[in-house]
Steps between C-alpha positions, in 0.01 A plus 500: 500500500287807423267415789792475742632841389160663547467343844842636601404847376180491702692393810755779454225756444319383812819514705583844365149620587529354847836669550362835391203454730730426793718803418190720488371353829829533688572841348159627603548363849831683529364826359207493742629296792819696569333846479217372720754381758684834482171688543430290809827621650405863424157503659526261795710495814542303819248640747652567842283440809304784658495557875246641742505877543648637822494843672537780408394391150140500382408241238263598219402358162491675165289392203673528163406322175276267701784405737537555875840644589642504851643814660651592836493866604669681788370851565718810520458874519287692248774749408719219361447342157339157506719216374406201284763224489496248213708181521684310231423173321439211737505715812236612752422804708650335811847559355450876533380546855847633586465762226153592631624534858787727397273728299227497762752619759537804276124555512386340174190289459624187322298247301664167417341321206491139385463538126289255301608135507728568798477435874146522632355662187291324240605451141649235278738703287755776546578744217833640631359844571245515220162442666672559836485872427128471576582332831710802601232743383241312705726528806523875446122527464458298820716744696317798350166347594613468860626862508858379554662661195428870540866586442542294184696183438845353510510182290775244567557194285754224458567328164152410369361733766722780368343461157151498655548815710664698221214415268250595772682830555487603133265799457398469865520847660479362855809281454754735657796261487601151387777277633561231237760229556600276208230606252515354150455710187223327299327165530624378163857612564522339841356170375749497210787583738403231753462247219854571390637521855356172628436290189735641237211585265608747229261776404454378144337174613119547486437296814507802732246712306274196473530441875415865573194475275380189683562669837295803390211276396508288815542783755295767320745785454677692222879463519554812289327711766744384768761767426671624817718747310189673366345494848809669646478765230139571602567507875520846657577397856866478606681173421765306688618222266709227661715259301651200677870473425508119499177450306524344151122502454439876512854634461594866531455568128136387517416702811670804346267481202212551741684768695605694188139515377375669817476881472613558860555575777679168535786312659686186399676260735707197402500279810851349507500121472129465579320202353166533321268718713747471785604863552320523835768274649762770433577742786457792259141407413304692760722810493445509121124447521436737790727764350303477175171538687625806687629657179161432339311674781351178630 
């Protein structure tokens, strides 16, 4: 009888140990697997196809962080500020040829940029405006090197591109004006907000901070440096901040945080009913933008 009891105890202990091992294994998989999957969503996107350049654009390649980035440039008049246009997540420079044509008619040299991991540019990861700041700076340096930016810069960005151009404009004396549509406030805040918006993840769950940490390690950036509010505070060029009225991703309250931080001169426009980065479809868009440029001496 004693031997049977001891055998049962050993079996129970073994089963208990196996159960604990499985709990540890599955728990570890959840704690690492889910944040890894979330980080993958942060730093990758669907790459849209790139097309052959056509007149009057000139194609050129920038070299940033060991990557080749594609640009299209249309030349304007030297007395007008040169423009760098930065697209949003998952987009390409081809989406902004209409913007370039409208500004070029006004006399501006316009450079359209495929940021890293987008369109025809190299790169595996996006950082939502973090490392993309260097892409915008390289575009500015490219125009300077070709003597096409003697009257300074106008930087235009949409969503991720808005974060990139505002960060590039910070402490940059040649950035005379910024048009930023649907910028977020900080990397960590926008990730937390999107996690709640799309997946119902509350802030107190540690999955989001873990995912951000994995994204930082994989893509080589510091999330705490990606602070668009601070960048706006350090930008001396004029600012036109555009919030899209039908946009749950970067709602008016978020864009206003960026706008309120800017020391001025500045303008704010809430595009009625516009979806995310969709203000240009509104009939008021170009009157607002061109009026802002005229008021800013551009």
